[in-house]
PyMOL CGO cylinders between C-alpha atoms (Angstrom):
from pymol import cmd
from pymol.cgo import CYLINDER

trace = [
    CYLINDER, -5.95, 20.81, -36.32, -9.16, 19.66, -35.61, 0.3, 1, 1, 1, 1, 1, 1,
    CYLINDER, -9.16, 19.66, -35.61, -10.98, 19.52, -32.35, 0.3, 1, 1, 1, 1, 1, 1,
    CYLINDER, -10.98, 19.52, -32.35, -10.95, 15.95, -32.37, 0.3, 1, 1, 1, 1, 1, 1,
    CYLINDER, -10.95, 15.95, -32.37, -6.99, 15.60, -32.93, 0.3, 1, 1, 1, 1, 1, 1,
    CYLINDER, -6.99, 15.60, -32.93, -6.91, 18.30, -30.09, 0.3, 1, 1, 1, 1, 1, 1,
    CYLINDER, -6.91, 18.30, -30.09, -8.61, 16.15, -27.67, 0.3, 1, 1, 1, 1, 1, 1,
    CYLINDER, -8.61, 16.15, -27.67, -6.90, 12.96, -28.58, 0.3, 1, 1, 1, 1, 1, 1,
    CYLINDER, -6.90, 12.96, -28.58, -3.42, 14.76, -28.29, 0.3, 1, 1, 1, 1, 1, 1,
    CYLINDER, -3.42, 14.76, -28.29, -4.85, 16.13, -24.66, 0.3, 1, 1, 1, 1, 1, 1,
    CYLINDER, -4.85, 16.13, -24.66, -5.57, 12.73, -23.66, 0.3, 1, 1, 1, 1, 1, 1,
    CYLINDER, -5.57, 12.73, -23.66, -2.42, 10.96, -25.36, 0.3, 1, 1, 1, 1, 1, 1,
    CYLINDER, -2.42, 10.96, -25.36, -0.10, 13.51, -23.36, 0.3, 1, 1, 1, 1, 1, 1,
    CYLINDER, -0.10, 13.51, -23.36, -1.89, 13.31, -20.13, 0.3, 1, 1, 1, 1, 1, 1,
    CYLINDER, -1.89, 13.31, -20.13, -1.76, 9.38, -20.11, 0.3, 1, 1, 1, 1, 1, 1,
    CYLINDER, -1.76, 9.38, -20.11, 1.95, 9.28, -21.00, 0.3, 1, 1, 1, 1, 1, 1,
    CYLINDER, 1.95, 9.28, -21.00, 2.11, 12.11, -17.99, 0.3, 1, 1, 1, 1, 1, 1,
    CYLINDER, 2.11, 12.11, -17.99, 0.35, 9.29, -15.71, 0.3, 1, 1, 1, 1, 1, 1,
    CYLINDER, 0.35, 9.29, -15.71, 2.26, 6.37, -16.72, 0.3, 1, 1, 1, 1, 1, 1,
    CYLINDER, 2.26, 6.37, -16.72, 5.68, 8.56, -15.89, 0.3, 1, 1, 1, 1, 1, 1,
    CYLINDER, 5.68, 8.56, -15.89, 4.53, 9.48, -12.58, 0.3, 1, 1, 1, 1, 1, 1,
    CYLINDER, 4.53, 9.48, -12.58, 2.94, 6.25, -11.32, 0.3, 1, 1, 1, 1, 1, 1,
    CYLINDER, 2.94, 6.25, -11.32, 4.93, 4.03, -9.13, 0.3, 1, 1, 1, 1, 1, 1,
    CYLINDER, 4.93, 4.03, -9.13, 6.99, 1.57, -11.03, 0.3, 1, 1, 1, 1, 1, 1,
    CYLINDER, 6.99, 1.57, -11.03, 7.75, -2.07, -10.14, 0.3, 1, 1, 1, 1, 1, 1,
    CYLINDER, 7.75, -2.07, -10.14, 7.01, -3.48, -6.70, 0.3, 1, 1, 1, 1, 1, 1,
    CYLINDER, 7.01, -3.48, -6.70, 10.41, -5.81, -6.74, 0.3, 1, 1, 1, 1, 1, 1,
    CYLINDER, 10.41, -5.81, -6.74, 12.75, -2.84, -5.98, 0.3, 1, 1, 1, 1, 1, 1,
    CYLINDER, 12.75, -2.84, -5.98, 10.23, -2.19, -3.05, 0.3, 1, 1, 1, 1, 1, 1,
    CYLINDER, 10.23, -2.19, -3.05, 8.15, 0.75, -5.21, 0.3, 1, 1, 1, 1, 1, 1,
    CYLINDER, 8.15, 0.75, -5.21, 4.51, 0.69, -5.04, 0.3, 1, 1, 1, 1, 1, 1,
    CYLINDER, 4.51, 0.69, -5.04, 2.72, -0.28, -8.06, 0.3, 1, 1, 1, 1, 1, 1,
    CYLINDER, 2.72, -0.28, -8.06, -0.29, 1.56, -9.93, 0.3, 1, 1, 1, 1, 1, 1,
    CYLINDER, -0.29, 1.56, -9.93, -1.36, 4.77, -10.07, 0.3, 1, 1, 1, 1, 1, 1,
    CYLINDER, -1.36, 4.77, -10.07, -3.42, 6.15, -7.23, 0.3, 1, 1, 1, 1, 1, 1,
    CYLINDER, -3.42, 6.15, -7.23, -2.83, 3.32, -4.38, 0.3, 1, 1, 1, 1, 1, 1,
    CYLINDER, -2.83, 3.32, -4.38, -0.36, 5.31, -2.69, 0.3, 1, 1, 1, 1, 1, 1,
    CYLINDER, -0.36, 5.31, -2.69, -1.45, 6.96, 0.55, 0.3, 1, 1, 1, 1, 1, 1,
    CYLINDER, -1.45, 6.96, 0.55, 0.33, 8.72, 3.02, 0.3, 1, 1, 1, 1, 1, 1,
    CYLINDER, 0.33, 8.72, 3.02, -0.42, 10.14, 6.78, 0.3, 1, 1, 1, 1, 1, 1,
    CYLINDER, -0.42, 10.14, 6.78, 1.46, 11.09, 10.15, 0.3, 1, 1, 1, 1, 1, 1,
    CYLINDER, 1.46, 11.09, 10.15, 1.30, 10.70, 13.76, 0.3, 1, 1, 1, 1, 1, 1,
    CYLINDER, 1.30, 10.70, 13.76, 3.12, 13.05, 15.71, 0.3, 1, 1, 1, 1, 1, 1,
    CYLINDER, 3.12, 13.05, 15.71, 6.88, 12.25, 14.42, 0.3, 1, 1, 1, 1, 1, 1,
    CYLINDER, 6.88, 12.25, 14.42, 5.79, 9.02, 12.18, 0.3, 1, 1, 1, 1, 1, 1,
    CYLINDER, 5.79, 9.02, 12.18, 5.74, 9.39, 8.74, 0.3, 1, 1, 1, 1, 1, 1,
    CYLINDER, 5.74, 9.39, 8.74, 3.41, 6.25, 7.05, 0.3, 1, 1, 1, 1, 1, 1,
    CYLINDER, 3.41, 6.25, 7.05, 2.98, 5.52, 3.32, 0.3, 1, 1, 1, 1, 1, 1,
    CYLINDER, 2.98, 5.52, 3.32, 1.24, 2.37, 2.42, 0.3, 1, 1, 1, 1, 1, 1,
    CYLINDER, 1.24, 2.37, 2.42, 0.53, 1.49, -1.41, 0.3, 1, 1, 1, 1, 1, 1,
    CYLINDER, 0.53, 1.49, -1.41, -1.18, -1.95, -2.61, 0.3, 1, 1, 1, 1, 1, 1,
    CYLINDER, -1.18, -1.95, -2.61, 1.44, -4.32, -4.76, 0.3, 1, 1, 1, 1, 1, 1,
    CYLINDER, 1.44, -4.32, -4.76, -0.46, -5.92, -7.39, 0.3, 1, 1, 1, 1, 1, 1,
    CYLINDER, -0.46, -5.92, -7.39, -0.17, -7.01, -10.76, 0.3, 1, 1, 1, 1, 1, 1,
    CYLINDER, -0.17, -7.01, -10.76, 2.62, -9.41, -12.07, 0.3, 1, 1, 1, 1, 1, 1,
    CYLINDER, 2.62, -9.41, -12.07, 6.49, -9.44, -11.03, 0.3, 1, 1, 1, 1, 1, 1,
    CYLINDER, 6.49, -9.44, -11.03, 6.39, -8.06, -7.33, 0.3, 1, 1, 1, 1, 1, 1,
    CYLINDER, 6.39, -8.06, -7.33, 5.98, -11.93, -5.36, 0.3, 1, 1, 1, 1, 1, 1,
    CYLINDER, 5.98, -11.93, -5.36, 9.01, -12.61, -3.91, 0.3, 1, 1, 1, 1, 1, 1,
    CYLINDER, 9.01, -12.61, -3.91, 10.46, -15.71, -2.36, 0.3, 1, 1, 1, 1, 1, 1,
    CYLINDER, 10.46, -15.71, -2.36, 9.24, -14.44, 1.08, 0.3, 1, 1, 1, 1, 1, 1,
    CYLINDER, 9.24, -14.44, 1.08, 6.04, -13.56, -0.34, 0.3, 1, 1, 1, 1, 1, 1,
    CYLINDER, 6.04, -13.56, -0.34, 5.34, -16.65, -2.72, 0.3, 1, 1, 1, 1, 1, 1,
    CYLINDER, 5.34, -16.65, -2.72, 3.48, -18.83, 0.41, 0.3, 1, 1, 1, 1, 1, 1,
    CYLINDER, 3.48, -18.83, 0.41, 0.48, -16.48, 0.01, 0.3, 1, 1, 1, 1, 1, 1,
    CYLINDER, 0.48, -16.48, 0.01, -1.41, -17.09, -3.39, 0.3, 1, 1, 1, 1, 1, 1,
    CYLINDER, -1.41, -17.09, -3.39, -2.43, -14.00, -5.04, 0.3, 1, 1, 1, 1, 1, 1,
    CYLINDER, -2.43, -14.00, -5.04, -6.17, -14.96, -5.41, 0.3, 1, 1, 1, 1, 1, 1,
    CYLINDER, -6.17, -14.96, -5.41, -6.41, -15.65, -1.65, 0.3, 1, 1, 1, 1, 1, 1,
    CYLINDER, -6.41, -15.65, -1.65, -4.11, -12.68, -0.26, 0.3, 1, 1, 1, 1, 1, 1,
    CYLINDER, -4.11, -12.68, -0.26, -3.84, -8.93, -0.40, 0.3, 1, 1, 1, 1, 1, 1,
    CYLINDER, -3.84, -8.93, -0.40, -0.31, -7.33, -0.42, 0.3, 1, 1, 1, 1, 1, 1,
    CYLINDER, -0.31, -7.33, -0.42, -0.14, -3.79, 1.19, 0.3, 1, 1, 1, 1, 1, 1,
    CYLINDER, -0.14, -3.79, 1.19, 3.34, -2.22, 1.18, 0.3, 1, 1, 1, 1, 1, 1,
    CYLINDER, 3.34, -2.22, 1.18, 4.22, -0.01, 4.19, 0.3, 1, 1, 1, 1, 1, 1,
    CYLINDER, 4.22, -0.01, 4.19, 6.84, 2.35, 4.54, 0.3, 1, 1, 1, 1, 1, 1,
    CYLINDER, 6.84, 2.35, 4.54, 7.34, 4.29, 8.01, 0.3, 1, 1, 1, 1, 1, 1,
    CYLINDER, 7.34, 4.29, 8.01, 9.85, 7.11, 8.77, 0.3, 1, 1, 1, 1, 1, 1,
    CYLINDER, 9.85, 7.11, 8.77, 10.37, 8.51, 12.42, 0.3, 1, 1, 1, 1, 1, 1,
    CYLINDER, 10.37, 8.51, 12.42, 11.95, 11.72, 13.16, 0.3, 1, 1, 1, 1, 1, 1,
    CYLINDER, 11.95, 11.72, 13.16, 12.45, 10.64, 16.39, 0.3, 1, 1, 1, 1, 1, 1,
    CYLINDER, 12.45, 10.64, 16.39, 11.50, 7.68, 18.74, 0.3, 1, 1, 1, 1, 1, 1,
    CYLINDER, 11.50, 7.68, 18.74, 11.84, 3.93, 18.07, 0.3, 1, 1, 1, 1, 1, 1,
    CYLINDER, 11.84, 3.93, 18.07, 9.59, 2.60, 15.15, 0.3, 1, 1, 1, 1, 1, 1,
    CYLINDER, 9.59, 2.60, 15.15, 11.02, -0.92, 16.36, 0.3, 1, 1, 1, 1, 1, 1,
    CYLINDER, 11.02, -0.92, 16.36, 8.92, -1.33, 19.31, 0.3, 1, 1, 1, 1, 1, 1,
    CYLINDER, 8.92, -1.33, 19.31, 5.69, -1.04, 17.33, 0.3, 1, 1, 1, 1, 1, 1,
    CYLINDER, 5.69, -1.04, 17.33, 4.45, -4.68, 16.41, 0.3, 1, 1, 1, 1, 1, 1,
    CYLINDER, 4.45, -4.68, 16.41, 3.18, -3.98, 12.76, 0.3, 1, 1, 1, 1, 1, 1,
    CYLINDER, 3.18, -3.98, 12.76, 1.20, -7.02, 12.26, 0.3, 1, 1, 1, 1, 1, 1,
    CYLINDER, 1.20, -7.02, 12.26, -0.74, -7.11, 15.77, 0.3, 1, 1, 1, 1, 1, 1,
    CYLINDER, -0.74, -7.11, 15.77, -1.54, -3.06, 15.17, 0.3, 1, 1, 1, 1, 1, 1,
    CYLINDER, -1.54, -3.06, 15.17, -2.82, -3.03, 11.65, 0.3, 1, 1, 1, 1, 1, 1,
    CYLINDER, -2.82, -3.03, 11.65, -6.32, -3.61, 11.01, 0.3, 1, 1, 1, 1, 1, 1,
    CYLINDER, -6.32, -3.61, 11.01, -8.09, -3.62, 7.17, 0.3, 1, 1, 1, 1, 1, 1,
    CYLINDER, -8.09, -3.62, 7.17, -11.71, -2.60, 7.40, 0.3, 1, 1, 1, 1, 1, 1,
    CYLINDER, -11.71, -2.60, 7.40, -13.68, -3.79, 4.85, 0.3, 1, 1, 1, 1, 1, 1,
    CYLINDER, -13.68, -3.79, 4.85, -17.48, -4.14, 4.16, 0.3, 1, 1, 1, 1, 1, 1,
    CYLINDER, -17.48, -4.14, 4.16, -17.29, -7.34, 5.30, 0.3, 1, 1, 1, 1, 1, 1,
    CYLINDER, -17.29, -7.34, 5.30, -15.71, -6.28, 8.94, 0.3, 1, 1, 1, 1, 1, 1,
    CYLINDER, -15.71, -6.28, 8.94, -12.28, -6.22, 10.40, 0.3, 1, 1, 1, 1, 1, 1,
    CYLINDER, -12.28, -6.22, 10.40, -9.39, -8.22, 8.80, 0.3, 1, 1, 1, 1, 1, 1,
    CYLINDER, -9.39, -8.22, 8.80, -6.05, -8.92, 10.46, 0.3, 1, 1, 1, 1, 1, 1,
    CYLINDER, -6.05, -8.92, 10.46, -2.94, -9.55, 8.74, 0.3, 1, 1, 1, 1, 1, 1,
    CYLINDER, -2.94, -9.55, 8.74, -1.73, -13.23, 8.05, 0.3, 1, 1, 1, 1, 1, 1,
    CYLINDER, -1.73, -13.23, 8.05, 1.95, -11.67, 7.78, 0.3, 1, 1, 1, 1, 1, 1,
    CYLINDER, 1.95, -11.67, 7.78, 4.27, -9.12, 8.21, 0.3, 1, 1, 1, 1, 1, 1,
    CYLINDER, 4.27, -9.12, 8.21, 7.21, -9.63, 5.84, 0.3, 1, 1, 1, 1, 1, 1,
    CYLINDER, 7.21, -9.63, 5.84, 9.86, -6.88, 6.82, 0.3, 1, 1, 1, 1, 1, 1,
    CYLINDER, 9.86, -6.88, 6.82, 12.22, -5.83, 4.11, 0.3, 1, 1, 1, 1, 1, 1,
    CYLINDER, 12.22, -5.83, 4.11, 13.66, -3.01, 6.34, 0.3, 1, 1, 1, 1, 1, 1,
    CYLINDER, 13.66, -3.01, 6.34, 13.35, -3.00, 10.39, 0.3, 1, 1, 1, 1, 1, 1,
    CYLINDER, 13.35, -3.00, 10.39, 15.62, -0.15, 11.79, 0.3, 1, 1, 1, 1, 1, 1,
    CYLINDER, 15.62, -0.15, 11.79, 14.31, 2.14, 14.49, 0.3, 1, 1, 1, 1, 1, 1,
    CYLINDER, 14.31, 2.14, 14.49, 14.13, 5.34, 12.33, 0.3, 1, 1, 1, 1, 1, 1,
    CYLINDER, 14.13, 5.34, 12.33, 13.00, 3.51, 9.20, 0.3, 1, 1, 1, 1, 1, 1,
    CYLINDER, 13.00, 3.51, 9.20, 11.20, 0.58, 8.46, 0.3, 1, 1, 1, 1, 1, 1,
    CYLINDER, 11.20, 0.58, 8.46, 9.49, -1.03, 5.35, 0.3, 1, 1, 1, 1, 1, 1,
    CYLINDER, 9.49, -1.03, 5.35, 7.79, -4.21, 4.31, 0.3, 1, 1, 1, 1, 1, 1,
    CYLINDER, 7.79, -4.21, 4.31, 4.81, -5.76, 3.48, 0.3, 1, 1, 1, 1, 1, 1,
    CYLINDER, 4.81, -5.76, 3.48, 1.51, -6.68, 5.38, 0.3, 1, 1, 1, 1, 1, 1,
    CYLINDER, 1.51, -6.68, 5.38, -0.21, -9.83, 4.11, 0.3, 1, 1, 1, 1, 1, 1,
    CYLINDER, -0.21, -9.83, 4.11, -4.11, -9.70, 4.35, 0.3, 1, 1, 1, 1, 1, 1,
    CYLINDER, -4.11, -9.70, 4.35, -6.68, -12.16, 3.55, 0.3, 1, 1, 1, 1, 1, 1,
    CYLINDER, -6.68, -12.16, 3.55, -8.66, -11.33, 0.29, 0.3, 1, 1, 1, 1, 1, 1,
    CYLINDER, -8.66, -11.33, 0.29, -12.16, -10.22, 1.67, 0.3, 1, 1, 1, 1, 1, 1,
    CYLINDER, -12.16, -10.22, 1.67, -15.07, -11.62, -0.03, 0.3, 1, 1, 1, 1, 1, 1,
    CYLINDER, -15.07, -11.62, -0.03, -16.85, -8.17, -0.15, 0.3, 1, 1, 1, 1, 1, 1,
    CYLINDER, -16.85, -8.17, -0.15, -15.73, -5.54, -2.71, 0.3, 1, 1, 1, 1, 1, 1,
    CYLINDER, -15.73, -5.54, -2.71, -15.82, -2.02, -1.55, 0.3, 1, 1, 1, 1, 1, 1,
    CYLINDER, -15.82, -2.02, -1.55, -14.17, 0.63, 0.19, 0.3, 1, 1, 1, 1, 1, 1,
    CYLINDER, -14.17, 0.63, 0.19, -11.17, -0.41, 2.85, 0.3, 1, 1, 1, 1, 1, 1,
    CYLINDER, -11.17, -0.41, 2.85, -9.39, 1.60, 5.57, 0.3, 1, 1, 1, 1, 1, 1,
    CYLINDER, -9.39, 1.60, 5.57, -6.29, 0.41, 6.94, 0.3, 1, 1, 1, 1, 1, 1,
    CYLINDER, -6.29, 0.41, 6.94, -5.95, 1.25, 10.58, 0.3, 1, 1, 1, 1, 1, 1,
    CYLINDER, -5.95, 1.25, 10.58, -2.77, 1.37, 12.33, 0.3, 1, 1, 1, 1, 1, 1,
    CYLINDER, -2.77, 1.37, 12.33, -1.73, 1.90, 15.89, 0.3, 1, 1, 1, 1, 1, 1,
    CYLINDER, -1.73, 1.90, 15.89, 1.71, 3.84, 16.40, 0.3, 1, 1, 1, 1, 1, 1,
    CYLINDER, 1.71, 3.84, 16.40, 2.52, 3.60, 20.14, 0.3, 1, 1, 1, 1, 1, 1,
    CYLINDER, 2.52, 3.60, 20.14, 0.97, 7.12, 21.02, 0.3, 1, 1, 1, 1, 1, 1,
    CYLINDER, 0.97, 7.12, 21.02, -1.07, 7.80, 18.09, 0.3, 1, 1, 1, 1, 1, 1,
    CYLINDER, -1.07, 7.80, 18.09, -2.73, 6.07, 15.16, 0.3, 1, 1, 1, 1, 1, 1,
    CYLINDER, -2.73, 6.07, 15.16, -3.11, 6.56, 11.35, 0.3, 1, 1, 1, 1, 1, 1,
    CYLINDER, -3.11, 6.56, 11.35, -6.19, 5.64, 8.87, 0.3, 1, 1, 1, 1, 1, 1,
    CYLINDER, -6.19, 5.64, 8.87, -5.72, 5.09, 5.24, 0.3, 1, 1, 1, 1, 1, 1,
    CYLINDER, -5.72, 5.09, 5.24, -8.57, 4.62, 2.87, 0.3, 1, 1, 1, 1, 1, 1,
    CYLINDER, -8.57, 4.62, 2.87, -9.44, 3.18, -0.44, 0.3, 1, 1, 1, 1, 1, 1,
    CYLINDER, -9.44, 3.18, -0.44, -12.45, 3.18, -2.63, 0.3, 1, 1, 1, 1, 1, 1,
    CYLINDER, -12.45, 3.18, -2.63, -11.49, -0.36, -3.36, 0.3, 1, 1, 1, 1, 1, 1,
    CYLINDER, -11.49, -0.36, -3.36, -9.54, -3.04, -3.43, 0.3, 1, 1, 1, 1, 1, 1,
    CYLINDER, -9.54, -3.04, -3.43, -6.88, -3.78, -6.49, 0.3, 1, 1, 1, 1, 1, 1,
    CYLINDER, -6.88, -3.78, -6.49, -7.68, -6.50, -8.61, 0.3, 1, 1, 1, 1, 1, 1,
    CYLINDER, -7.68, -6.50, -8.61, -5.74, -9.48, -9.39, 0.3, 1, 1, 1, 1, 1, 1,
]
cmd.load_cgo(trace, "trace")
């Protein structure tokens, strides 16, 4: 086998591996895309955040927010102890961009238990591209999750 054929086979294998390991759909609550999910912990609370983008993730409760004008950030919180229901997620979340600080336009809950919460933070889409950081106050602690840029579309 030539070097070019071996290199092509390695690239194809890597792409197949990425496709199989990335999040799938969004409609079932799973994050979409590769490299968009971030995780962090504060005390007894674990946080996972992932951008929702692409086709098919908008449900009826998110349809009021046009994709070109808003960003959709899926959050999943798990607590080993304590009460997550006491956290005002829309009130405690901030998205920092090159253009400043954004507050969420909405929190659309999918699960609102005391030990498990999941849903989507809806933010206005910033005019300035570039790196973004989500800051989330969690009662006695906080987490920050950073991305190099925003999802397209």
